[in-house]
N, C-alpha and C positions, 0 to 999 in steps of 0.2 A: 523496609526501605522503599517499598513501592509507593507511588503517589495514588491515593485513593480518593475518588471523587464521588460523592453521594449521587445516586441516580436522579434525584430531584434537582440537582444543580446543573445548569447548562454551561458552566464555565469549562475552560479547557483543562485537560489532563495531559501532561507530557511525561512520558515514562522512559526508563532506561532500557538498554538493549535487551533483546530477546534472550531467553534462557535465564533471566534474572531471578525468578523465584527459587530455582534450584541453586543458582550461584550464590544467593544470599546466605544460605546455610553453610556454604563452603567458602565464603569470601576470605581471601588471603590478605587483602589490602583495602584501604579506604577509611575515611573518617579518622584520619590520624594514625592508622595502623600501616606501617611501612613494610615493604618487601625486604627479605634477607639478601645478603650480598651475593649468594650463589645464583639467585634468580631475581635480579634487582628491579625489574621493570613492572610497574602496576598497570595493567590494561584497564580500559574503561569498563570492563566487566568484573573488576575486583579480583583478578587473578594475577599471579606473579610468574614471570618467565623471562626469556631472552628473545632475540630475533624480532619477530613481528610485534611482540609485546612492547618493544622499545621504539617502534615507529609510530605512525599516526594513531592518535588516541592515547598514547602513553601519558599517564598522570604523573607529572613531576612532583607533586606535593606528597604523594603517597608511595612513590618509588623509594628505593634505598637511599638515593641522593638526587638532587636536582639534575645532575648531569648523567644520571642513569639513562634517561630518555635521549634518543638521538635528536639533534637539532632539526627543526622543522623547516621545509622549504618555504621561502617567502612568497608573497602574493604574485600572481602572474595574470595580467589582464588578457583574457582570451574568450573567444566565442567557440564553445564546444558543440559541434554538430554531431548528434548521435546517429550517424548514418552507417556506422560499423562498430565493431568491438575492438578495433585496432589499438585504441588508446587505453584499453581496460586490461589490467593485470590482476590475477588472483592474489589474494592475501597470502597464499602459500608460496608465492614466487617473488613478490615485490620486496626489494631491498632498500628502497628509499630514494631512487633516482627519478625525480619528477620530470627530468628532461626526456625520459623514454616512456613514461606512463603518465596518463592524465588522471586515471581513476583506479582505485583498488576495489576489487569485488569480493563479496562474501555471498554465498548462495548461488543462484543461477540466473544471471542476466542472459537474455536471448535476443536475437536480432530478427526483426520482421519488417519487411517492406520499408527499409531505410530508417527505422526507428528501433530503439532499444526497449525491450520488455523487462520489467522487474517481475519475477514470478514467485508464487507462493503455492506449494503443493502439499497434499496431505502426507506424502512420504517422499523420500529421496533427498537430493541435495538442497532443495529450496523449501524443505518442510518447516524451517524457521524463518522463511522469507528471504529476500535479497536486498543487499545494501551495496551502493556505490558511494565511495568516499573519495573526495578529491585528494590528489597527492600534494598539491600546493595549498598553503593556508591563505586565509584572507584576514587582514587586520584593518578593518573598515573598508567599505566598498559598496558598490551596487551590484547585486547578484540576482539574476532572474532565471526561472526555469519555465520552459514551454512544455506542458505535459498534460496527460490525462490520468486521473486517479483510477484506482480499482473500484469495485462495487461489491456489496454483499455484507451481511452482518458479520461482525467479528473481524473485519478486514480493514486495516488502516494503511494509508499511503502517507508518506512524509517527505517534505523538502525542508531541510533545516541547516543551520550553522551550529556546529558543536566544537567548543574549544577543549583543549586537553585538561583544563581545570574546571570544565563543565559549565562555562558560560554558554548560553544557548538561545537561539532565535528560531522560531518554528512557524511553518505552515504544516498543518496536518489535516487529513481528509478521512473522515469516518465513512465506511462504505454504505451505511444506511441513510446517509444524508448527503445527497449529490448536488445540493444547492448551497453548501456552506464550506468555507475554508476556515479552519480554526487557527488562530494566531496565538502565540505565547512567547514568553521569554523567561530566562532564569539567570541568576548570578551564582556561579560556583555550585550549581545543583541544589540550591536551597529552595525547598518547596514554598511557594506562595500562590495560593489559589485565587488571588485577585489579579494575577498577571495575564489571564487569558481573555480572549475576545473573539466572538464569532463574526465572520465576514461573509456577506451574501454574494454569491456568484450568480451572474445573470442567466446562465444556462448550465446544463449538466456537466459536472466535473468529470464524468466518465465518458459521455458521448462526444464531448467537444474539447479541443485543445484550448487551454487558457494560459496566459503568461502571469506567473506569480513572481513578484519582485520584492526583495528586501533591500532597502536603502539604509545602510548602517554607517552612521557618522559618530564621531566622539560626543557630540552634543545631543543628537536625536536619532530616532529610528522610525522608519515608516514601513508599512506593509501595503502593497498595491496589487490589484488584480486587473489585468488588461489595461494598464496605463492609468488607472484611477486609484489615488491614495485612499485607502479605507480605514487606516488606523495610524496614529502618530504617538510615539512615546518620547518624552523629553527626559534626558538624563537627570535634569534638576528635580524631576518628580519622583526619583527612585531613592532618595536619601533615606537610609534606615537609621533610626535614632538608637536602636539597640546596639548595632555594631559600629555606628558612626562611619558608615561607608555608603557610597552609591551602589545600590544593587542593580547595576546596569551592565549588560554584556560588554566586555572591554578587552578581551584577550584574543590572540590569533585563533581562528577557527577553520575547521574543514567544512566544505560543502558536502552534505549527505543527502542522498536520494534513496528511499527505501519503501518496501512493502513488507508488512509483518502481521502475524496473527494475534492481535490484541485479544481476540475472543477465544484463545486457547483455554481448554479446561484446566490447565495448570496455572492460569493467572488468577489474581484476586478477584473477588466478586465485583468490586468497584470498577476495575479495569474492564472486565467483561461487559458490565452494564454500559460503561462509556462507549464501548465499541459496538453496541447494538445487539449484543448477545453472543453466544457461541458460534464459532465458524461453522457454516453449513457446507459440508463437502459434497452434498447432493445438489447444490445450486447450479445454475446454468453454466457458468464459466468453468468450474472444475469438472463438470459432467461432460461438456462438449470439447473443451480444450485440454483438460487435464490439470489445470491450475488456474488460480486467480492471477491477474496481471495488471500492471500499470504501464503506461507508455511514456517514454521520455524522448522528446524531439530535439531540444536545444537547451543548453545552459550557458549563460553569458556572465562573465566576471569582469567587472571594471574596478580595479584597485584604486583606493584613495591613498594619499600620502600618509606616512606614519604620523602618529600624534606628535605635537610639539614637545620638545624636550626629551625625546626618546634617546636612550643610550645606544648609540650607533657606532660600531667599529668596522662594519662591513656591509654587504648587500645580499648575502646568500641565504641566511637562515635566521630563524627566531629561536631564542633560548630564554629560560627563566633564570633569574639571578637571585630571587628571594622567595621565601615561603608565603608571602602575602597573596600571591596569585592574582594580583591586580595589574593594570596596564603599566604601572611604574616598575614592575618586576620583570618586564619583557625587554630584551635587548636584541638588536639586529647585528649579526656577526657574519664573518666569512667561514665559520666552522662548517665542516663537511656534513652531508646528510645521508650518505650512502654506506651501508654495511657491506663488509666483504662476504659475509654469509649469514645465514639465520642462526648462527651461534653467537653473533656479536651483540654488543650493548653500546650505550653511549660512551662508556668509559673504556671500551675495548672494541673498537669498530673494525679492526683488521683481523680479528680471529677468523680462521678459515677451517673448513672441514679437514680433518687429518688425512683422509684418503681422497684427495682432489681428483684422482684419476678414476674413481669409482663411477659407475654408470648412474648419473643423476645425483645432484648434491643432496637431495632429501634422503636418499638411502644411506649416503655416507654419514649424514648427521645422525640419523636414527641409530646407526651402529655404534656411535661414539658417545652418546650422552642421554641422560634420562630427564633432562630439563626441558620443559615445554617451550616451543618456539613460536607457535601460532595459537592464538586463543581458539579453543574448541578442540584441540588435539593435545595428546600427551606424547612425551618423547621428544627428542630434539629433531625433528624433521617434519616438515610440513606435508611431505608427500606430494607427488606430482598429480595425484588425483585425490585431493583431500575431501573429506566428507564431514558432515556434522557429527558431533558426539552422539552416541546412542544412549538415550536416557530411558529406554524401555518403551518408547512410543515413537520410534523412528525419527528422533530428533525434534519432535514437536516442541514449540517454543515454551519456555517457562515465563514467569511474570517479568515484565520489564520494570525497571526502577531507576530512580535517581535522575535521569536526564531525559533522553528522547527515545520514543519507540522506534525511531528510524534506524537505530544501530542494531546490528544482528551479529551474534558471535559465532555463527556457523563458519566453518572453514570451507572455502570455495574450491570447487574443482575447476578444470579448464573450461573456458567459456565457449559456447557454440557460436559459430559465425555463419551458420547456414540460414538464409532467409527462407520464408515459406510463402506460398501464394494463397489467395482466397481467404485471408484472415481479415475480419471486419469487427472492430470494437464498437459497441454501442449501437446496435441496430434494432432497438425496440423489442428485444427478446426473440428475434427471428433467426438467430444464428443456429443453423443445423448442420454446420460443417462437421465432418468426422475428425477425430484426433489426428488422422494422417495428414491433415492440412496444416497442422501447426508444428512449431518446434517441439520435439519430444522432451518431456521431463525425464531427466536422467536419474533413474533409481539406483539403489545400492545393489549391484549384481553380487551374487553370493561369493564368487571367486575373488572379485576385487575387494569386497568387504573383508573377507577372511585374510587376504594378504595384508590389507591395511592394519587389521587388528594385530596380526602376527608381527608386523614391523614396528608399528607406532603405539598401539593401544588406543583407547578412546577416552577422552576426558568427559566424565559424567558430571554435567553442570546442574 
């Protein structure tokens, strides 16, 4: 299921979420295989569950029914300044209210000097990388990110749009090539290795902030860097004579920002080669800081009007009304987007924990169900300090497949909001600060880990 790109080909490779090589052998849903009624929601990682499985990224085509997934919040034009983590909620806590959270996190986002770091460590909570996914969706619009990529072999930074049916628009940055942004697009996750294109960036993607922009319209799509359009795709050029469809991204998508280990030893050889080799944990950044990192300064979303002829009965949420998964199957409604608890689904959004008075909803959930509620964990409870599943290598990522490497199926813990002084990215290899100067990577303390195992168990992906 992974997208393999021959080392001699310089075209793009966009791959699905981290953990995927192991998830592939244990996939519960996808490619027409639907989830059962007791755990009806198919996550973008090919696993079935309730709660967070039914929120952002829930695949309606491979869930038990189209309405198993919770309706998705409509587009919200906004300039997101990443000066704090106040608008970021862990995927172990988010219930679907986009009015109270702007981003859902997996892994370990950190705050430094008024900007957010996406981190990737050899062990601990960010051993599979870090993902921020927008809580509101975009159905056509102009979306830009002001950011610095990470650097180093095997390390990939991504800024993408990903829909629940796996339409996808990408910027990706391979850590061994700091003068190139890779652009790509997909229709419903169908591999097409002619879709990629390399874009030249005028200065280092690691040392310097650049603004990367996706202008997504029903008729055409452009990729820009620092205000200059570098690639244009017309919908009319994407007609597929085999399926008699336009293979053009056309369904509501989340904005995703991520850092992930494409060069994990658990990935396929093609993915590792594309990423520049195996991740080097003795490189400068993990040696001096304790992790690889990318920096996010600003994301701006300018929503465009919905397509002509859209089925519109409200203004709050997007739903799918047909299995085609094309833009004609999307409707705008006033259906609610918020679950009562992480035991809920799109068809039963009001289900609550039986012991509402218990200390912490996660503990109450874990004590009452064995159905997974957060991708990366087993048992009904996300845990207030969720951690990646232990696959025998401290949660190191498996092969990504199907969509974009930006998605990470690690369950996130609470996000640090403490800034640090003295941190400088991209100083020509002269960074000799001690790890005490940086936000600490949160490892799996033995007592916490043991308690987590005892209460929830871990999903081995």
